[in-house]
mmCIF file of the N, C-alpha and C atoms, coordinates in Angstrom:
data_MODEL
# 
_entry.id   MODEL 
# 
loop_
_atom_site.group_PDB 
_atom_site.id 
_atom_site.type_symbol 
_atom_site.label_atom_id 
_atom_site.label_alt_id 
_atom_site.label_comp_id 
_atom_site.label_asym_id 
_atom_site.label_entity_id 
_atom_site.label_seq_id 
_atom_site.pdbx_PDB_ins_code 
_atom_site.Cartn_x 
_atom_site.Cartn_y 
_atom_site.Cartn_z 
_atom_site.occupancy 
_atom_site.B_iso_or_equiv 
_atom_site.pdbx_formal_charge 
_atom_site.auth_seq_id 
_atom_site.auth_comp_id 
_atom_site.auth_asym_id 
_atom_site.auth_atom_id 
_atom_site.pdbx_PDB_model_num 
ATOM 1   N N  . MET A 1 1  ? -20.735 47.943 25.718 1.00 0.00 ? 1  MET A N  1 
ATOM 2   C CA . MET A 1 1  ? -20.733 48.303 26.674 1.00 0.00 ? 1  MET A CA 1 
ATOM 3   C C  . MET A 1 1  ? -19.680 49.798 27.151 1.00 0.00 ? 1  MET A C  1 
ATOM 4   N N  . ILE A 1 2  ? -20.106 50.196 27.984 1.00 0.00 ? 2  ILE A N  1 
ATOM 5   C CA . ILE A 1 2  ? -19.280 51.651 28.362 1.00 0.00 ? 2  ILE A CA 1 
ATOM 6   C C  . ILE A 1 2  ? -18.479 51.333 29.323 1.00 0.00 ? 2  ILE A C  1 
ATOM 7   N N  . LYS A 1 3  ? -17.674 51.345 30.559 1.00 0.00 ? 3  LYS A N  1 
ATOM 8   C CA . LYS A 1 3  ? -18.396 50.737 31.845 1.00 0.00 ? 3  LYS A CA 1 
ATOM 9   C C  . LYS A 1 3  ? -16.591 52.474 32.189 1.00 0.00 ? 3  LYS A C  1 
ATOM 10  N N  . LYS A 1 4  ? -16.648 52.640 33.393 1.00 0.00 ? 4  LYS A N  1 
ATOM 11  C CA . LYS A 1 4  ? -15.184 52.947 34.027 1.00 0.00 ? 4  LYS A CA 1 
ATOM 12  C C  . LYS A 1 4  ? -14.695 52.198 35.171 1.00 0.00 ? 4  LYS A C  1 
ATOM 13  N N  . VAL A 1 5  ? -13.347 52.178 33.945 1.00 0.00 ? 5  VAL A N  1 
ATOM 14  C CA . VAL A 1 5  ? -11.903 50.836 34.754 1.00 0.00 ? 5  VAL A CA 1 
ATOM 15  C C  . VAL A 1 5  ? -10.781 51.520 35.729 1.00 0.00 ? 5  VAL A C  1 
ATOM 16  N N  . TYR A 1 6  ? -10.622 51.297 36.858 1.00 0.00 ? 6  TYR A N  1 
ATOM 17  C CA . TYR A 1 6  ? -9.023  51.966 37.482 1.00 0.00 ? 6  TYR A CA 1 
ATOM 18  C C  . TYR A 1 6  ? -8.071  51.327 36.658 1.00 0.00 ? 6  TYR A C  1 
ATOM 19  N N  . SER A 1 7  ? -6.879  52.072 36.119 1.00 0.00 ? 7  SER A N  1 
ATOM 20  C CA . SER A 1 7  ? -6.316  51.697 35.172 1.00 0.00 ? 7  SER A CA 1 
ATOM 21  C C  . SER A 1 7  ? -5.146  51.916 36.495 1.00 0.00 ? 7  SER A C  1 
ATOM 22  N N  . LYS A 1 8  ? -4.073  50.982 36.005 1.00 0.00 ? 8  LYS A N  1 
ATOM 23  C CA . LYS A 1 8  ? -2.624  51.252 37.175 1.00 0.00 ? 8  LYS A CA 1 
ATOM 24  C C  . LYS A 1 8  ? -1.900  51.568 36.180 1.00 0.00 ? 8  LYS A C  1 
ATOM 25  N N  . ILE A 1 9  ? -1.769  51.376 34.729 1.00 0.00 ? 9  ILE A N  1 
ATOM 26  C CA . ILE A 1 9  ? -0.539  52.414 34.071 1.00 0.00 ? 9  ILE A CA 1 
ATOM 27  C C  . ILE A 1 9  ? -0.914  53.671 34.364 1.00 0.00 ? 9  ILE A C  1 
ATOM 28  N N  . ASP A 1 10 ? -2.540  54.214 34.123 1.00 0.00 ? 10 ASP A N  1 
ATOM 29  C CA . ASP A 1 10 ? -2.477  55.815 34.470 1.00 0.00 ? 10 ASP A CA 1 
ATOM 30  C C  . ASP A 1 10 ? -2.622  56.046 35.855 1.00 0.00 ? 10 ASP A C  1 
ATOM 31  N N  . ASP A 1 11 ? -2.974  55.340 36.658 1.00 0.00 ? 11 ASP A N  1 
ATOM 32  C CA . ASP A 1 11 ? -3.146  55.569 37.701 1.00 0.00 ? 11 ASP A CA 1 
ATOM 33  C C  . ASP A 1 11 ? -4.598  56.353 38.197 1.00 0.00 ? 11 ASP A C  1 
ATOM 34  N N  . CYS A 1 12 ? -5.354  56.488 37.444 1.00 0.00 ? 12 CYS A N  1 
ATOM 35  C CA . CYS A 1 12 ? -6.600  57.125 37.487 1.00 0.00 ? 12 CYS A CA 1 
ATOM 36  C C  . CYS A 1 12 ? -7.952  56.269 37.248 1.00 0.00 ? 12 CYS A C  1 
ATOM 37  N N  . ASP A 1 13 ? -8.186  56.726 36.415 1.00 0.00 ? 13 ASP A N  1 
ATOM 38  C CA . ASP A 1 13 ? -9.919  55.930 36.006 1.00 0.00 ? 13 ASP A CA 1 
ATOM 39  C C  . ASP A 1 13 ? -9.999  55.829 34.724 1.00 0.00 ? 13 ASP A C  1 
ATOM 40  N N  . VAL A 1 14 ? -10.480 55.429 33.693 1.00 0.00 ? 14 VAL A N  1 
ATOM 41  C CA . VAL A 1 14 ? -10.484 55.496 32.349 1.00 0.00 ? 14 VAL A CA 1 
ATOM 42  C C  . VAL A 1 14 ? -11.756 54.851 31.710 1.00 0.00 ? 14 VAL A C  1 
ATOM 43  N N  . TRP A 1 15 ? -12.158 55.330 30.868 1.00 0.00 ? 15 TRP A N  1 
ATOM 44  C CA . TRP A 1 15 ? -13.053 54.203 30.721 1.00 0.00 ? 15 TRP A CA 1 
ATOM 45  C C  . TRP A 1 15 ? -12.806 53.119 29.809 1.00 0.00 ? 15 TRP A C  1 
ATOM 46  N N  . GLN A 1 16 ? -13.618 52.308 29.418 1.00 0.00 ? 16 GLN A N  1 
ATOM 47  C CA . GLN A 1 16 ? -13.812 51.046 28.366 1.00 0.00 ? 16 GLN A CA 1 
ATOM 48  C C  . GLN A 1 16 ? -14.489 50.557 27.462 1.00 0.00 ? 16 GLN A C  1 
ATOM 49  N N  . ILE A 1 17 ? -14.300 50.246 26.278 1.00 0.00 ? 17 ILE A N  1 
ATOM 50  C CA . ILE A 1 17 ? -15.542 50.089 25.562 1.00 0.00 ? 17 ILE A CA 1 
ATOM 51  C C  . ILE A 1 17 ? -15.376 48.515 24.957 1.00 0.00 ? 17 ILE A C  1 
ATOM 52  N N  . ASP A 1 18 ? -16.220 48.227 25.673 1.00 0.00 ? 18 ASP A N  1 
ATOM 53  C CA . ASP A 1 18 ? -16.741 46.324 25.022 1.00 0.00 ? 18 ASP A CA 1 
ATOM 54  C C  . ASP A 1 18 ? -17.356 46.246 24.216 1.00 0.00 ? 18 ASP A C  1 
ATOM 55  N N  . ILE A 1 19 ? -17.302 45.899 23.091 1.00 0.00 ? 19 ILE A N  1 
ATOM 56  C CA . ILE A 1 19 ? -18.699 45.754 22.266 1.00 0.00 ? 19 ILE A CA 1 
ATOM 57  C C  . ILE A 1 19 ? -18.307 44.494 21.098 1.00 0.00 ? 19 ILE A C  1 
ATOM 58  N N  . TYR A 1 20 ? -19.436 44.150 20.417 1.00 0.00 ? 20 TYR A N  1 
ATOM 59  C CA . TYR A 1 20 ? -19.073 43.278 19.168 1.00 0.00 ? 20 TYR A CA 1 
ATOM 60  C C  . TYR A 1 20 ? -18.973 43.770 18.384 1.00 0.00 ? 20 TYR A C  1 
ATOM 61  N N  . CYS A 1 21 ? -18.751 43.453 17.346 1.00 0.00 ? 21 CYS A N  1 
ATOM 62  C CA . CYS A 1 21 ? -18.909 43.794 15.516 1.00 0.00 ? 21 CYS A CA 1 
ATOM 63  C C  . CYS A 1 21 ? -18.831 42.155 14.769 1.00 0.00 ? 21 CYS A C  1 
ATOM 64  N N  . GLY A 1 22 ? -19.287 41.976 14.076 1.00 0.00 ? 22 GLY A N  1 
ATOM 65  C CA . GLY A 1 22 ? -19.347 40.697 13.545 1.00 0.00 ? 22 GLY A CA 1 
ATOM 66  C C  . GLY A 1 22 ? -18.937 39.638 13.893 1.00 0.00 ? 22 GLY A C  1 
ATOM 67  N N  . GLY A 1 23 ? -19.917 39.424 15.253 1.00 0.00 ? 23 GLY A N  1 
ATOM 68  C CA . GLY A 1 23 ? -19.456 38.634 16.286 1.00 0.00 ? 23 GLY A CA 1 
ATOM 69  C C  . GLY A 1 23 ? -18.059 38.341 16.441 1.00 0.00 ? 23 GLY A C  1 
ATOM 70  N N  . ARG A 1 24 ? -17.656 38.951 16.775 1.00 0.00 ? 24 ARG A N  1 
ATOM 71  C CA . ARG A 1 24 ? -16.342 39.296 17.741 1.00 0.00 ? 24 ARG A CA 1 
ATOM 72  C C  . ARG A 1 24 ? -15.998 40.153 18.304 1.00 0.00 ? 24 ARG A C  1 
ATOM 73  N N  . ARG A 1 25 ? -15.610 40.045 19.438 1.00 0.00 ? 25 ARG A N  1 
ATOM 74  C CA . ARG A 1 25 ? -15.428 40.884 20.290 1.00 0.00 ? 25 ARG A CA 1 
ATOM 75  C C  . ARG A 1 25 ? -13.772 41.766 20.446 1.00 0.00 ? 25 ARG A C  1 
ATOM 76  N N  . ILE A 1 26 ? -14.446 43.332 20.682 1.00 0.00 ? 26 ILE A N  1 
ATOM 77  C CA . ILE A 1 26 ? -13.398 44.180 20.451 1.00 0.00 ? 26 ILE A CA 1 
ATOM 78  C C  . ILE A 1 26 ? -13.584 45.480 21.794 1.00 0.00 ? 26 ILE A C  1 
ATOM 79  N N  . ARG A 1 27 ? -12.287 45.067 22.662 1.00 0.00 ? 27 ARG A N  1 
ATOM 80  C CA . ARG A 1 27 ? -12.119 45.319 24.182 1.00 0.00 ? 27 ARG A CA 1 
ATOM 81  C C  . ARG A 1 27 ? -11.475 46.559 23.758 1.00 0.00 ? 27 ARG A C  1 
ATOM 82  N N  . GLU A 1 28 ? -11.525 48.175 24.188 1.00 0.00 ? 28 GLU A N  1 
ATOM 83  C CA . GLU A 1 28 ? -10.326 48.755 24.079 1.00 0.00 ? 28 GLU A CA 1 
ATOM 84  C C  . GLU A 1 28 ? -10.250 49.974 25.267 1.00 0.00 ? 28 GLU A C  1 
ATOM 85  N N  . SER A 1 29 ? -9.351  49.678 25.941 1.00 0.00 ? 29 SER A N  1 
ATOM 86  C CA . SER A 1 29 ? -10.061 50.750 27.062 1.00 0.00 ? 29 SER A CA 1 
ATOM 87  C C  . SER A 1 29 ? -8.636  52.090 26.647 1.00 0.00 ? 29 SER A C  1 
ATOM 88  N N  . GLY A 1 30 ? -8.814  52.553 28.240 1.00 0.00 ? 30 GLY A N  1 
ATOM 89  C CA . GLY A 1 30 ? -7.779  54.731 27.929 1.00 0.00 ? 30 GLY A CA 1 
ATOM 90  C C  . GLY A 1 30 ? -8.215  55.735 27.904 1.00 0.00 ? 30 GLY A C  1 
ATOM 91  N N  . PHE A 1 31 ? -9.683  55.933 27.762 1.00 0.00 ? 31 PHE A N  1 
ATOM 92  C CA . PHE A 1 31 ? -10.339 57.294 27.186 1.00 0.00 ? 31 PHE A CA 1 
ATOM 93  C C  . PHE A 1 31 ? -10.810 57.697 28.197 1.00 0.00 ? 31 PHE A C  1 
ATOM 94  N N  . LEU A 1 32 ? -10.066 59.277 28.037 1.00 0.00 ? 32 LEU A N  1 
ATOM 95  C CA . LEU A 1 32 ? -10.705 59.751 29.207 1.00 0.00 ? 32 LEU A CA 1 
ATOM 96  C C  . LEU A 1 32 ? -11.992 60.204 29.346 1.00 0.00 ? 32 LEU A C  1 
ATOM 97  N N  . THR A 1 33 ? -12.415 60.551 28.858 1.00 0.00 ? 33 THR A N  1 
ATOM 98  C CA . THR A 1 33 ? -13.807 60.754 29.403 1.00 0.00 ? 33 THR A CA 1 
ATOM 99  C C  . THR A 1 33 ? -15.019 59.859 28.493 1.00 0.00 ? 33 THR A C  1 
ATOM 100 N N  . LYS A 1 34 ? -16.544 59.577 28.956 1.00 0.00 ? 34 LYS A N  1 
ATOM 101 C CA . LYS A 1 34 ? -17.639 58.626 28.137 1.00 0.00 ? 34 LYS A CA 1 
ATOM 102 C C  . LYS A 1 34 ? -18.119 59.317 26.520 1.00 0.00 ? 34 LYS A C  1 
ATOM 103 N N  . ASP A 1 35 ? -17.758 60.817 26.474 1.00 0.00 ? 35 ASP A N  1 
ATOM 104 C CA . ASP A 1 35 ? -17.862 60.873 25.519 1.00 0.00 ? 35 ASP A CA 1 
ATOM 105 C C  . ASP A 1 35 ? -17.193 60.427 24.134 1.00 0.00 ? 35 ASP A C  1 
ATOM 106 N N  . ASP A 1 36 ? -16.028 60.554 24.704 1.00 0.00 ? 36 ASP A N  1 
ATOM 107 C CA . ASP A 1 36 ? -14.394 60.047 24.144 1.00 0.00 ? 36 ASP A CA 1 
ATOM 108 C C  . ASP A 1 36 ? -14.862 58.065 23.944 1.00 0.00 ? 36 ASP A C  1 
ATOM 109 N N  . ALA A 1 37 ? -15.277 57.498 24.305 1.00 0.00 ? 37 ALA A N  1 
ATOM 110 C CA . ALA A 1 37 ? -15.524 56.337 24.243 1.00 0.00 ? 37 ALA A CA 1 
ATOM 111 C C  . ALA A 1 37 ? -16.591 56.097 23.689 1.00 0.00 ? 37 ALA A C  1 
ATOM 112 N N  . ARG A 1 38 ? -17.576 56.853 23.798 1.00 0.00 ? 38 ARG A N  1 
ATOM 113 C CA . ARG A 1 38 ? -19.291 56.560 22.606 1.00 0.00 ? 38 ARG A CA 1 
ATOM 114 C C  . ARG A 1 38 ? -18.575 56.940 21.252 1.00 0.00 ? 38 ARG A C  1 
ATOM 115 N N  . ASP A 1 39 ? -17.766 58.240 21.477 1.00 0.00 ? 39 ASP A N  1 
ATOM 116 C CA . ASP A 1 39 ? -16.966 57.932 19.707 1.00 0.00 ? 39 ASP A CA 1 
ATOM 117 C C  . ASP A 1 39 ? -16.375 57.407 19.439 1.00 0.00 ? 39 ASP A C  1 
ATOM 118 N N  . ALA A 1 40 ? -15.877 56.697 20.100 1.00 0.00 ? 40 ALA A N  1 
ATOM 119 C CA . ALA A 1 40 ? -14.769 55.545 19.222 1.00 0.00 ? 40 ALA A CA 1 
ATOM 120 C C  . ALA A 1 40 ? -15.412 54.120 19.068 1.00 0.00 ? 40 ALA A C  1 
ATOM 121 N N  . VAL A 1 41 ? -16.813 54.180 19.279 1.00 0.00 ? 41 VAL A N  1 
ATOM 122 C CA . VAL A 1 41 ? -17.780 52.978 18.807 1.00 0.00 ? 41 VAL A CA 1 
ATOM 123 C C  . VAL A 1 41 ? -18.519 53.241 18.157 1.00 0.00 ? 41 VAL A C  1 
ATOM 124 N N  . SER A 1 42 ? -18.431 54.304 18.107 1.00 0.00 ? 42 SER A N  1 
ATOM 125 C CA . SER A 1 42 ? -20.012 54.918 16.666 1.00 0.00 ? 42 SER A CA 1 
ATOM 126 C C  . SER A 1 42 ? -18.542 54.438 15.343 1.00 0.00 ? 42 SER A C  1 
ATOM 127 N N  . ALA A 1 43 ? -17.501 55.190 15.489 1.00 0.00 ? 43 ALA A N  1 
ATOM 128 C CA . ALA A 1 43 ? -16.096 55.244 14.313 1.00 0.00 ? 43 ALA A CA 1 
ATOM 129 C C  . ALA A 1 43 ? -16.301 53.644 13.996 1.00 0.00 ? 43 ALA A C  1 
ATOM 130 N N  . ILE A 1 44 ? -16.119 52.898 15.230 1.00 0.00 ? 44 ILE A N  1 
ATOM 131 C CA . ILE A 1 44 ? -15.417 51.361 14.827 1.00 0.00 ? 44 ILE A CA 1 
ATOM 132 C C  . ILE A 1 44 ? -16.887 50.965 14.043 1.00 0.00 ? 44 ILE A C  1 
ATOM 133 N N  . ARG A 1 45 ? -18.132 51.101 14.867 1.00 0.00 ? 45 ARG A N  1 
ATOM 134 C CA . ARG A 1 45 ? -19.155 50.494 13.839 1.00 0.00 ? 45 ARG A CA 1 
ATOM 135 C C  . ARG A 1 45 ? -19.527 50.585 12.494 1.00 0.00 ? 45 ARG A C  1 
ATOM 136 N N  . ALA A 1 46 ? -19.080 52.399 12.177 1.00 0.00 ? 46 ALA A N  1 
ATOM 137 C CA . ALA A 1 46 ? -18.793 52.953 11.342 1.00 0.00 ? 46 ALA A CA 1 
ATOM 138 C C  . ALA A 1 46 ? -17.685 52.608 9.844  1.00 0.00 ? 46 ALA A C  1 
ATOM 139 N N  . ASP A 1 47 ? -16.908 51.875 10.712 1.00 0.00 ? 47 ASP A N  1 
ATOM 140 C CA . ASP A 1 47 ? -16.059 51.540 9.459  1.00 0.00 ? 47 ASP A CA 1 
ATOM 141 C C  . ASP A 1 47 ? -16.136 49.758 9.384  1.00 0.00 ? 47 ASP A C  1 
ATOM 142 N N  . PHE A 1 48 ? -16.501 49.340 10.611 1.00 0.00 ? 48 PHE A N  1 
ATOM 143 C CA . PHE A 1 48 ? -16.920 48.093 10.041 1.00 0.00 ? 48 PHE A CA 1 
ATOM 144 C C  . PHE A 1 48 ? -18.018 48.050 9.527  1.00 0.00 ? 48 PHE A C  1 
ATOM 145 N N  . ARG A 1 49 ? -19.091 48.684 8.906  1.00 0.00 ? 49 ARG A N  1 
ATOM 146 C CA . ARG A 1 49 ? -20.189 48.705 8.243  1.00 0.00 ? 49 ARG A CA 1 
ATOM 147 C C  . ARG A 1 49 ? -19.445 48.913 6.743  1.00 0.00 ? 49 ARG A C  1 
ATOM 148 N N  . ARG A 1 50 ? -18.508 49.784 6.809  1.00 0.00 ? 50 ARG A N  1 
ATOM 149 C CA . ARG A 1 50 ? -17.804 50.099 5.651  1.00 0.00 ? 50 ARG A CA 1 
ATOM 150 C C  . ARG A 1 50 ? -16.641 49.321 4.506  1.00 0.00 ? 50 ARG A C  1 
ATOM 151 N N  . GLY A 1 51 ? -16.562 48.377 5.943  1.00 0.00 ? 51 GLY A N  1 
ATOM 152 C CA . GLY A 1 51 ? -15.382 47.130 5.877  1.00 0.00 ? 51 GLY A CA 1 
ATOM 153 C C  . GLY A 1 51 ? -13.791 47.634 5.243  1.00 0.00 ? 51 GLY A C  1 
ATOM 154 N N  . THR A 1 52 ? -13.396 48.494 6.330  1.00 0.00 ? 52 THR A N  1 
ATOM 155 C CA . THR A 1 52 ? -12.101 49.283 6.269  1.00 0.00 ? 52 THR A CA 1 
ATOM 156 C C  . THR A 1 52 ? -11.511 49.391 7.719  1.00 0.00 ? 52 THR A C  1 
ATOM 157 N N  . TYR A 1 53 ? -12.569 47.992 8.354  1.00 0.00 ? 53 TYR A N  1 
ATOM 158 C CA . TYR A 1 53 ? -11.802 48.341 10.259 1.00 0.00 ? 53 TYR A CA 1 
ATOM 159 C C  . TYR A 1 53 ? -11.561 46.965 9.996  1.00 0.00 ? 53 TYR A C  1 
ATOM 160 N N  . ARG A 1 54 ? -10.159 47.624 10.816 1.00 0.00 ? 54 ARG A N  1 
ATOM 161 C CA . ARG A 1 54 ? -9.549  45.842 11.025 1.00 0.00 ? 54 ARG A CA 1 
ATOM 162 C C  . ARG A 1 54 ? -9.345  45.652 12.719 1.00 0.00 ? 54 ARG A C  1 
ATOM 163 N N  . PHE A 1 55 ? -9.894  44.159 12.897 1.00 0.00 ? 55 PHE A N  1 
ATOM 164 C CA . PHE A 1 55 ? -9.229  43.616 14.038 1.00 0.00 ? 55 PHE A CA 1 
ATOM 165 C C  . PHE A 1 55 ? -8.001  43.674 14.499 1.00 0.00 ? 55 PHE A C  1 
ATOM 166 N N  . PRO A 1 56 ? -7.510  43.769 15.474 1.00 0.00 ? 56 PRO A N  1 
ATOM 167 C CA . PRO A 1 56 ? -6.546  43.504 16.148 1.00 0.00 ? 56 PRO A CA 1 
ATOM 168 C C  . PRO A 1 56 ? -5.765  42.417 15.925 1.00 0.00 ? 56 PRO A C  1 
ATOM 169 N N  . GLY A 1 57 ? -6.235  41.462 16.306 1.00 0.00 ? 57 GLY A N  1 
ATOM 170 C CA . GLY A 1 57 ? -6.072  39.869 16.205 1.00 0.00 ? 57 GLY A CA 1 
ATOM 171 C C  . GLY A 1 57 ? -5.789  39.701 14.440 1.00 0.00 ? 57 GLY A C  1 
ATOM 172 N N  . ASP A 1 58 ? -6.083  40.547 13.676 1.00 0.00 ? 58 ASP A N  1 
ATOM 173 C CA . ASP A 1 58 ? -5.648  40.101 12.180 1.00 0.00 ? 58 ASP A CA 1 
ATOM 174 C C  . ASP A 1 58 ? -4.469  40.581 11.358 1.00 0.00 ? 58 ASP A C  1 
ATOM 175 N N  . THR A 1 59 ? -3.907  41.729 12.302 1.00 0.00 ? 59 THR A N  1 
ATOM 176 C CA . THR A 1 59 ? -2.950  41.690 11.396 1.00 0.00 ? 59 THR A CA 1 
ATOM 177 C C  . THR A 1 59 ? -1.831  40.857 11.922 1.00 0.00 ? 59 THR A C  1 
ATOM 178 N N  . ARG A 1 60 ? -0.731  41.306 10.521 1.00 0.00 ? 60 ARG A N  1 
ATOM 179 C CA . ARG A 1 60 ? 0.423   40.196 10.031 1.00 0.00 ? 60 ARG A CA 1 
ATOM 180 C C  . ARG A 1 60 ? 1.394   40.120 11.518 1.00 0.00 ? 60 ARG A C  1 
ATOM 181 N N  . LYS A 1 61 ? 1.307   38.531 11.179 1.00 0.00 ? 61 LYS A N  1 
ATOM 182 C CA . LYS A 1 61 ? 2.897   38.197 12.452 1.00 0.00 ? 61 LYS A CA 1 
ATOM 183 C C  . LYS A 1 61 ? 3.628   38.212 11.717 1.00 0.00 ? 61 LYS A C  1 
ATOM 184 N N  . VAL A 1 62 ? 4.735   38.620 12.372 1.00 0.00 ? 62 VAL A N  1 
ATOM 185 C CA . VAL A 1 62 ? 6.803   38.216 11.983 1.00 0.00 ? 62 VAL A CA 1 
ATOM 186 C C  . VAL A 1 62 ? 7.280   38.005 13.163 1.00 0.00 ? 62 VAL A C  1 
ATOM 187 N N  . THR A 1 63 ? 7.494   36.484 12.499 1.00 0.00 ? 63 THR A N  1 
ATOM 188 C CA . THR A 1 63 ? 8.675   35.295 13.455 1.00 0.00 ? 63 THR A CA 1 
ATOM 189 C C  . THR A 1 63 ? 9.415   35.619 13.999 1.00 0.00 ? 63 THR A C  1 
ATOM 190 N N  . VAL A 1 64 ? 10.070  36.074 14.812 1.00 0.00 ? 64 VAL A N  1 
ATOM 191 C CA . VAL A 1 64 ? 11.566  36.130 15.215 1.00 0.00 ? 64 VAL A CA 1 
ATOM 192 C C  . VAL A 1 64 ? 12.609  35.517 14.219 1.00 0.00 ? 64 VAL A C  1 
ATOM 193 N N  . GLU A 1 65 ? 12.159  34.253 14.247 1.00 0.00 ? 65 GLU A N  1 
ATOM 194 C CA . GLU A 1 65 ? 13.240  33.184 12.683 1.00 0.00 ? 65 GLU A CA 1 
ATOM 195 C C  . GLU A 1 65 ? 12.623  34.353 11.647 1.00 0.00 ? 65 GLU A C  1 
ATOM 196 N N  . LYS A 1 66 ? 11.924  34.610 10.803 1.00 0.00 ? 66 LYS A N  1 
ATOM 197 C CA . LYS A 1 66 ? 11.631  35.576 9.893  1.00 0.00 ? 66 LYS A CA 1 
ATOM 198 C C  . LYS A 1 66 ? 12.431  36.759 9.857  1.00 0.00 ? 66 LYS A C  1 
ATOM 199 N N  . VAL A 1 67 ? 12.724  36.931 10.605 1.00 0.00 ? 67 VAL A N  1 
ATOM 200 C CA . VAL A 1 67 ? 13.497  38.149 11.251 1.00 0.00 ? 67 VAL A CA 1 
ATOM 201 C C  . VAL A 1 67 ? 14.815  38.143 11.297 1.00 0.00 ? 67 VAL A C  1 
ATOM 202 N N  . GLY A 1 68 ? 14.861  37.258 12.137 1.00 0.00 ? 68 GLY A N  1 
ATOM 203 C CA . GLY A 1 68 ? 16.923  36.780 11.835 1.00 0.00 ? 68 GLY A CA 1 
ATOM 204 C C  . GLY A 1 68 ? 16.767  36.121 10.347 1.00 0.00 ? 68 GLY A C  1 
ATOM 205 N N  . ALA A 1 69 ? 16.503  35.959 9.532  1.00 0.00 ? 69 ALA A N  1 
ATOM 206 C CA . ALA A 1 69 ? 16.841  35.293 8.264  1.00 0.00 ? 69 ALA A CA 1 
ATOM 207 C C  . ALA A 1 69 ? 17.307  36.635 7.312  1.00 0.00 ? 69 ALA A C  1 
ATOM 208 N N  . ALA A 1 70 ? 16.252  37.459 8.013  1.00 0.00 ? 70 ALA A N  1 
ATOM 209 C CA . ALA A 1 70 ? 16.463  38.255 6.927  1.00 0.00 ? 70 ALA A CA 1 
ATOM 210 C C  . ALA A 1 70 ? 17.639  39.187 6.715  1.00 0.00 ? 70 ALA A C  1 
# 
């Protein structure tokens, strides 16, 4: 789904995407035009089919303890 939302950060209306790929939800916002949002959806789905898309929650996390120990 692509919809227009108000962004308090940018103080203007921006476009938001809310889609599912592989049973997982992807929600991103900040697109200035609806065409930009459509292009992003197409790119995400194409990358997912190729197996190159990394979900934001899959990124490697480093704890403060590990940083302090280094």
